[in-house]
N, C-alpha and C positions, 0 to 999 in steps of 0.2 A: 451404390454402397461403397463407402470408403474402406480401403484395406489399410490398416494402420501398421506401420513398421517403424523401426528406429530411423531408417533412412528417409522415409516419407515425412516424418515429423520434423527432423532436422532440416529437410528441404523446405518445408513450409515456413519454418522459423527464418531460414536464410532469405527466402523470397520476401517475407514481411520486412526484414531488416533492410533489404535493398530498396524497397518501395517507400519505407517510412523513416529510415534512419533512426530507428529505435527498436527495442525488443518488444515482442508481444506479451501481454499478460495471459494468464491461464484462460480467462474468459474470452479474450480475443482469439486465442489459438483454437479454442473449442468452436467458436463461431466460424473461423476459417475452414475448419474440418467438417462443418455442418453436422455436428454430433448431437443426438438427443441424449444418449447415455454415454457417460464418460469413464466408465470403469476401466476399459482397455487403455484409454489415453493415460489415465493416472498410473496404471501399471507400467507402461512404457516410459513415462517421464521419470518414475522412480528408478527404473533400470538405467536410464541415461544419467541420472544424478549419481548413482553408484559407480558408473563408469567415469565420472568426473567430466562429462561432456557438457552438461548444463547445470544451472543452479537457479534458484528463485531469489531475486533481489528482495530482501526483507522490507525495504522502504517503498520501492516502486511497484513491487509484486510482479515485475517483468521476468520472463523466462529467458535467461541469458546464456550465451555460450561461455564456457570456461576455457575451452581451447578448440580452435578449428582453423586450419590454414586457409579455409575458403572464406572466412569472415573478413569483411572489409574493415579492418581495425581503424582506419583513418576516419571512419564515420563516428567514432566514439572517443570520449575523453574520460580519464579517471579524475574525479573531483573529490578532494578531501572534505569530509563532514567534520567540522572543527568543534562542534558542541552546540550549545543553545545560546540564543540571543534574545534579550528581553524586548518584547513589543508591549511595554508597560513601564513600570519603574525600572531604572537601571539595575542590573544584577552584575555580580562579579564575573568578569570575562573568564570563560572556561574553554580550554583548548583540548581536543581529543583527536589525535591523529590516527586512531585505530580503525575508523570507518571510512570506506571509500565508496563513492557512488559512480556508476558507469552511466554516463549521460550522452545524448547526441552531441556531436562536436559543434553543431550550430549554436549550442548554449554558451560556448566559450571559445570559439575558434580564434586563434591568434591572440588570446588574452589569458592572463593568469587569473584563475578563478578558484573560489572555495565555496563551500556550502555551510549553512547554519540552520538549525531547527528553531522555529519561532516559539517563544514562550510568552504568553499573555495575549491580550485582545485589543491593544491600543491602536492597531492598524487595520481593524476589520473593515473600515470604509474604503480601504484600498484592496479589499478582497484577500487579506492575509489573515488566516485563522491559526489558533494554537496548534502546534505540531506540524504546520506546513514547513516546507524546506525552501529557503531562498538561496538562489545561486548568485554570488556576488563577484564582481570584478575587483581585483585588488588595485586600489588607487588611493592617493592621499588628497585628491581634489574632487570637487563636485560643484554643480550648478544649483541655483535656487530651484527647489522642487524635486531634486533627486532624493530617492530613498537611500539612506546611508547607514553604515555601521559606525557608530560614534563611540570612541573610547575616551573616558574622562581621566583626569590626572590621578584619581584614586583607584584606577584599574577596574572601574565598573564600565559596563557597555550597554548600549541600547540601540534599537532600530527605529529610526524616525525620518521624516522628511526635513531637509535642511533649508533654512532661509537666513542669509547673511544680511543683517541690519546694520545701522550706522555704527553702533559701538558694542554690538553683541551678536550672538548667534542664537537663532530660535530653532529649536528642534520640535517639530510639529507632529503630534500624534494624529491619527485619522480615526478618532473615536471621541465623540463629544463628552464622554465621561472623564476624559483625561485633559489636564491643562498642558499648555506648551512648557517646554523646559528652556529656560534662558541661561546662557553661559557665555563666557568670554574665551574659553579655551577648551578645545577638544582635538583629538586626533582622528581624522577620517581614515578608517581602515579598508573601506570598500564601499561600493554602491551596488544596489540590487539590480540585476539584469534579467532574472528569470525566476520562475516559481515551479516547484515540484510538489504535487499534492497526492497524498495517499487516500484512496477512497475506501 
């Protein structure tokens, strides 16, 4: 029988973090503790939240430390979620600096990264679904086949695979319902390096 205490639960979270370089979700924590009933766990988690020791990430659903000298901070990075990016027809570029994701440092170690929420379904054959979050490396260059954030001169943006052809650029969707976009001028704002999905 598991004896649940604040220290016990924080210890389990810490151990999970050190093994996985990410925070556990509620379901994962319940599984670690081998609980059938979770009434007591919910009660203790609410108490830890009131003490500002943990919080639930509204996007990843992970149970995160808010403060702890024991946490290996180097394992994590703060990534700005800058708004929505169209995986469909270009939409006006929207930037929102208010949301921050805490992600494993392996997603952007030694790189400048940002995150965007996907709008539209033009990239579903690359396993990107509406409301997925893509983590992007900030760069203005890309190779053929890279999935990029493309900004057009009219300040609209889209998420597509890039192919540089003789006298034009082809932005290729990954859904047969959508035709390619041909253009001569775009600004590459970043390329996709990882995916965060909320289940």
